[in-house]
C-alpha positions in Angstrom: -39.8 24.0 1.5 -38.8 20.5 0.4 -36.0 18.5 2.2 -33.4 17.1 0.1 -33.6 13.3 0.2 -31.5 10.3 -1.4 -32.6 7.1 -2.7 -31.0 4.5 -0.5 -32.9 1.5 -2.1 -35.3 0.5 -4.8 -37.4 -2.6 -4.6 -39.2 -3.9 -7.8 -42.8 -4.6 -7.2 -44.5 -5.1 -10.5 -43.4 -4.3 -14.0 -44.4 -0.6 -13.4 -44.4 0.0 -9.6 -41.3 0.2 -7.4 -41.0 0.9 -3.6 -38.3 3.5 -3.1 -36.5 4.0 0.3 -35.3 7.4 0.7 -33.3 9.0 3.7 -33.2 12.8 4.3 -29.6 14.3 3.5 -29.8 17.1 5.9 -28.8 17.1 9.6 -32.3 16.2 10.5 -33.9 12.7 11.0 -33.2 10.2 8.3 -36.9 9.6 8.3 -40.2 11.3 9.6 -42.9 11.1 12.0 -46.4 10.5 10.4 -49.9 9.1 10.7 -50.6 6.2 8.5 -52.8 7.3 5.6 -50.9 10.7 5.4 -48.8 11.6 2.1 -45.8 13.6 1.1 -45.3 15.7 -1.9 -42.4 14.6 -3.9 -40.5 16.8 -6.3 -38.0 16.4 -9.0 -36.2 19.4 -10.6 -37.5 20.2 -14.0 -40.5 17.7 -13.7 -42.7 19.1 -10.8 -44.3 17.6 -7.7 -46.6 14.4 -7.1 -48.7 13.4 -3.9 -47.3 10.1 -2.8 -48.8 8.0 0.1 -46.4 7.1 2.8 -45.8 3.3 2.7 -43.1 3.4 5.7 -43.2 1.2 9.0 -44.3 3.8 11.4 -41.9 2.3 14.1 -39.1 2.6 11.7 -37.7 6.3 11.7 -34.3 5.3 9.5 -35.9 6.1 6.3 -39.0 6.6 4.3 -40.7 4.1 1.9 -42.9 5.3 -1.0 -44.4 2.8 -3.3 -44.8 4.6 -6.5 -46.4 3.5 -9.9 -44.9 4.9 -13.3 -48.0 6.9 -14.5 -46.9 10.6 -15.1 -43.9 13.1 -15.7 -42.9 12.9 -12.1 -43.3 9.2 -11.5 -41.7 8.8 -15.0 -38.6 10.8 -14.3 -38.2 8.9 -10.9 -38.4 5.6 -12.6 -35.3 6.3 -14.5 -33.5 7.3 -11.3 -30.9 5.2 -9.5 -29.6 4.6 -5.9 -27.8 7.6 -4.7 -29.9 10.3 -6.9 -31.7 12.9 -5.0 -35.2 14.4 -4.9 -37.3 16.7 -2.8 -39.7 15.7 0.0 -42.1 18.0 1.9 -44.8 16.8 4.4 -46.2 15.0 5.9 -49.7 16.3 5.0 -53.3 15.2 5.3 -55.3 13.7 8.3 -54.3 10.0 7.8 -56.5 7.2 9.2 -58.1 7.4 12.6 -55.6 5.3 14.4 -56.3 6.4 17.8 -60.0 5.3 17.3 -58.8 2.1 15.8 -56.7 1.2 18.8 -58.2 -2.0 20.5 -60.6 -2.6 17.7 -60.8 -5.1 14.7 -59.5 -3.7 11.4 -60.7 -4.6 7.9 -58.5 -3.1 5.4 -59.7 -3.2 1.6 -57.7 -2.1 -1.3 -57.5 -2.3 -5.1 -54.8 -1.7 -7.5 -52.0 0.4 -6.1 -54.0 1.7 -3.1 -52.2 -0.8 -0.9 -49.3 1.7 -0.2 -51.3 3.8 2.2 -52.5 0.6 4.3 -49.0 -0.8 4.5 -48.1 1.1 7.6 -50.8 -0.3 9.4 -50.1 -4.0 8.4 -46.5 -3.4 9.5 -47.6 -1.8 12.8 -49.8 -4.9 13.6 -46.8 -7.1 12.6 -44.6 -5.2 15.1 -47.1 -5.2 17.9 -50.2 -7.3 18.2 -51.5 -5.5 21.0 -52.5 -2.5 19.0 -55.5 -4.1 17.2 -57.6 -7.0 18.2 -57.7 -8.6 14.7 -56.6 -7.4 11.2 -58.2 -8.6 8.1 -56.6 -7.7 4.5 -58.6 -7.9 1.2 -56.5 -6.9 -1.7 -57.2 -7.2 -5.5 -55.6 -6.3 -8.8 -56.2 -6.7 -12.5 -53.9 -9.6 -13.0 -51.4 -11.6 -10.6 -48.6 -9.7 -12.1 -50.1 -6.4 -10.6 -50.4 -7.7 -7.1 -48.0 -5.3 -5.2 -46.1 -6.6 -2.2 -47.0 -10.2 -3.3 -44.0 -11.9 -1.8 -44.9 -10.1 1.8 -48.3 -11.2 1.5 -47.6 -14.7 0.9 -44.2 -15.2 2.8 -44.2 -12.5 5.7 -47.6 -11.0 6.4 -49.5 -14.3 6.1 -47.6 -15.3 9.4 -48.8 -12.4 11.6 -50.8 -13.4 14.5 -54.5 -12.3 14.4 -54.3 -11.5 10.7 -56.1 -12.9 7.9 -55.2 -12.1 4.2 -57.4 -12.4 1.1 -56.1 -11.9 -2.5 -58.0 -11.7 -5.7 -57.3 -11.1 -9.5 -59.9 -9.7 -11.8 -58.6 -12.2 -14.5 -55.7 -14.8 -14.8 -54.0 -14.7 -18.1 -53.0 -18.1 -19.6 -49.9 -19.4 -18.3 -50.0 -17.5 -15.0 -50.2 -19.5 -11.7 -52.8 -18.1 -9.2 -54.2 -20.0 -6.2 -56.6 -17.3 -4.8 -59.8 -15.7 -5.8 -60.6 -14.9 -9.2 -62.8 -11.8 -9.5 -63.4 -8.1 -8.2 -62.3 -7.0 -4.7 -66.0 -7.0 -3.6 -66.4 -10.8 -4.4 -64.1 -11.5 -1.4 -66.7 -10.1 1.1 -68.4 -13.2 1.4 -65.2 -15.1 2.2 -63.9 -12.8 4.8 -64.3 -13.3 8.7 -64.8 -9.5 9.7 -68.3 -8.6 11.1 -69.7 -5.3 11.8 -69.1 -5.6 15.7 -66.4 -3.4 17.0 -64.7 -3.1 13.5 -63.5 -0.4 11.5 -62.9 -0.5 7.9 -60.2 1.4 5.8 -60.4 1.3 2.1 -58.4 2.8 -0.8 -58.3 2.2 -4.6 -60.3 3.1 -7.5 -63.6 5.1 -6.8 -65.9 2.8 -8.8 -64.3 -0.2 -6.6 -64.9 1.5 -3.4 -68.5 2.8 -4.2 -69.7 -0.8 -4.8 -67.7 -2.4 -2.3 -69.1 0.3 0.3 -72.8 -0.4 -0.9 -72.5 -4.1 -0.3 -70.9 -3.7 3.2 -73.8 -1.2 4.1 -76.2 -4.2 3.2 -74.1 -6.4 5.8 -74.6 -4.2 8.5 -71.5 -1.8 8.5 -72.3 1.8 9.1 -71.1 4.7 7.2 -69.3 5.8 10.4 -67.3 2.7 10.4 -66.1 2.9 6.9 -63.2 5.2 5.9 -62.2 5.8 2.3 -59.0 7.3 1.0 -59.9 9.7 -1.7 -57.2 10.1 -4.3 -57.4 13.6 -6.2 -54.5 15.4 -8.2 -53.0 17.4 -5.0 -50.9 20.3 -6.2 -49.9 22.4 -3.2 -50.7 19.9 -0.3 -51.9 22.6 1.9 -55.4 23.6 0.9 -54.2 26.6 -0.8 -54.5 25.9 -4.8 -58.0 24.4 -4.3 -57.2 21.9 -7.0 -58.5 18.9 -4.8 -61.7 20.5 -3.6 -64.6 18.4 -2.8 -67.4 21.0 -1.9 -66.2 22.7 1.2 -63.4 20.1 1.9 -59.9 19.7 0.5 -58.6 16.3 -0.1 -55.0 17.3 0.8 -55.8 19.0 4.1 -59.3 17.6 5.5 -58.5 14.1 3.9 -57.3 12.2 2.2 -59.2 9.8 4.6 -63.0 10.4 5.1 -65.5 8.6 6.5 -68.4 7.3 4.4 -70.9 9.3 6.3 -68.9 12.4 5.7 -68.6 11.7 2.1 -72.4 11.4 1.9 -72.7 15.1 2.5 -70.2 16.2 -0.2 -71.4 17.1 -3.6 -70.2 15.7 -7.1 -68.9 12.3 -5.7 -68.9 8.7 -7.2 -68.8 7.3 -3.7 -72.2 8.7 -2.8 -75.4 6.5 -3.1 
């Protein structure tokens, strides 16, 4: 059953995306324990439920951050809500990123569009404690500079994290907008990154076509399918593998994913990420 949660804070990220901070209104903890990469089901009475990746600092249990783009009925209803309003939240669900395997290794985080929310907990975990990973490199791209989520944090906060390198790109730059980073798609940044296949894991999230061509280029660079993990976004309705709506062959994205290694995706049918 969903727990009742109240909106504690709302931060505008872009013209259509906000980060909401919730805290649970019952007698339990105000936040929740989770593995980076997991998601929750957010419900609004009369509108339904939506699967949302957890964007919370994993070391901060005082609340729950969800970065949400206004793209449907549930998220549209949420966009009109204010601090103090209530929603339902159940979870966490999914397997998350392989955090234990990543401990002590180099991490390459690649995201496009609004896929950066699922990687935010890893960036914050590295900011809190640099002993977790040897090195973290972040490649993030969006359609325009105005679509860059967490831009002020990339530029003012996360850029100062030790043993961390950030590369940003914009597909295009409309006239009048100031942009001092890469112009082009996400995969154009692969030639600028410092990461190499040695002792590195890759976590990737974004549009499937972006992930497909980025993965193919990375395989040519010497990364193996076992090193690359992709977060698959499917319309998940139940979150627990009962409805079958997010089924990928014998797998359920909500239960067996959303993070799959590229080697695992190769064995699944009807999938754009495959060769």
